[in-house]
C-alpha positions, -999 to +999 in steps of 0.1 A: +000+000+000+014+034-009+018+063+015-012+081+000-034+050+001-025+046+038-033+082+045-067+079+027-076+049+049-067+070+079-089+098+067-118+074+063-116+069+101-124+105+108-160+104+121-184+133+117-211+130+144-244+150+143-264+150+175-302+153+174-303+171+141-337+187+134-337+193+097-330+165+073-317+190+047-288+197+071-279+160+072-278+160+033-257+192+032-233+177+058-228+146+037-219+169+007-196+190+028-178+158+040-174+143+006-159+174-009-131+171+017-126+134+014-145+123+045-170+095+044-180+083+079-212+100+091-229+091+124-264+104+133-272+105+170-310+103+176-320+126+147-355+141+149-362+126+115-342+100+094-327+111+061-354+116+035-358+130+000-348+165+010-316+151+026-308+132-007-315+163-028-291+184-007-265+157-006-262+161-044-233+138-054-226+126-019-255+101-018-231+073-009-220+091+023-257+097+032-267+061+024-239+047+046-247+070+075-251+051+108-279+060+132-274+054+169-293+064+201-266+082+221-234+101+217-217+076+240-225+048+215-213+070+185-178+075+200-173+044+221-144+031+200-128+066+194-095+076+209-101+113+204-134+131+205-137+169+197-169+187+203-179+219+186-188+247+211-190+284+217-164+297+241-188+311+266-195+280+288-199+278+325-174+250+327-141+257+309-127+229+288-095+225+267-101+245+235-087+241+201-086+265+172-100+250+139-065+246+124-050+228+154-082+207+156-076+195+121-040+188+128-047+169+160-074+147+145-052+138+115-022+131+138-042+107+161-064+090+135-033+069+126-038+051+159-076+048+163-108+063+150-114+099+159-147+119+160-157+155+155-191+162+171-217+188+161-248+196+182-283+207+176-291+235+152-307+257+178-286+252+209-256+230+201-243+203+225-254+200+261-229+203+288-232+166+295-224+158+258-195+183+258-180+165+288-178+134+267-153+152+245-116+155+251-114+189+235-138+216+223-133+236+191-147+270+183-149+287+149-138+323+154-166+338+133-175+375+131-185+384+167-212+408+153-227+379+134-214+346+145-243+324+135-231+296+112-256+270+099-247+234+106-234+225+072-212+256+070-196+247+103-191+211+091-175+224+059-152+248+077-138+221+101-137+194+074-116+218+053-091+221+082-090+183+085-082+180+048-055+207+048-038+190+077-041+156+059-026+171+027+003+186+047+010+153+064+009+135+031+034+159+016+057+154+046+054+116+043+062+116+006+092+138+012+108+113+035+132+100+008+162+078+014+195+095+008+229+079+003+255+079+031+286+101+028+308+071+020+284+061-009+287+096-023+325+094-021+325+061-041+303+078-067+327+108-070+357+084-073+339+064-100+328+096-118+364+110-118+378+076-131+352+075-159+357+111-169+395+104-170+389+074-193+369+096-217+396+123-215+371+148-203+394+152-173+432+153-181+448+136-151+479+159-151+457+191-154+423+182-137+415+218-130+384+225-110+361+201-128+356+176-099+352+204-074+324+220-095+308+186-101+308+179-064+292+212-057+266+205-084+256+170-070+258+182-033+234+210-042+211+186-061+213+160-032+204+129-053+184+102-035+198+067-031+178+054-061+190+084-083+226+078-073+223+041-083+211+053-117+241+076-121+264+047-111+247+026-137+253+052-163+290+054-154+293+016-155+277+016-190+302+041-202+330+021-187+318-010-204+316+008-238+351+021-234+365-013-225+348-030-255+363-005-279+397-012-265 
């Protein structure tokens, strides 16, 4: 399995949980918001109504996410197997709780989903999550909207936080793909020796007057920093040149 395939399987274990949703259209819009960001696992906790035609219409091309949504009775059941649970909340709560910004929320969920399923929990359209439900979460996350008009509908909130999850996932994928294998110093030295010998055989370098050719080539390859596989290709090219020279002799 490639790095990106592994990362995708991790992303599939990010769970979006909607608690006691009143409007089926919001469920469909949530499914669409999830799919645009590469998420697929939707859990509905005691929805007022099950997904219907309106939900399907607003899901647009994300009907598969909606069709695979799981309905459970309680939040406890929805997150029982999750190692990290983050609940969406306004900051003004009687009981303070560890808070995350949306960006750090995405980063934390993506970092920990490699070890176990994680969940991002959204509350009711009119009054969010109850204090009891929020206490089932390890962290709370708040979207820093315009304080003069901070009302976000459910699907918009889901879209915003799913975007942060995706950006964190893309960043992690890039870092993973950049973890290339590079040759050791002694392997580079063997390459430079081989290069100098081959260039001498072709008379590109005159042994008595080598000049600065090898110094400049060293600087070139050190700047390029070839990976191990690339260095092996270069050694293969040199070996091919050596063989051609020998056959002519």
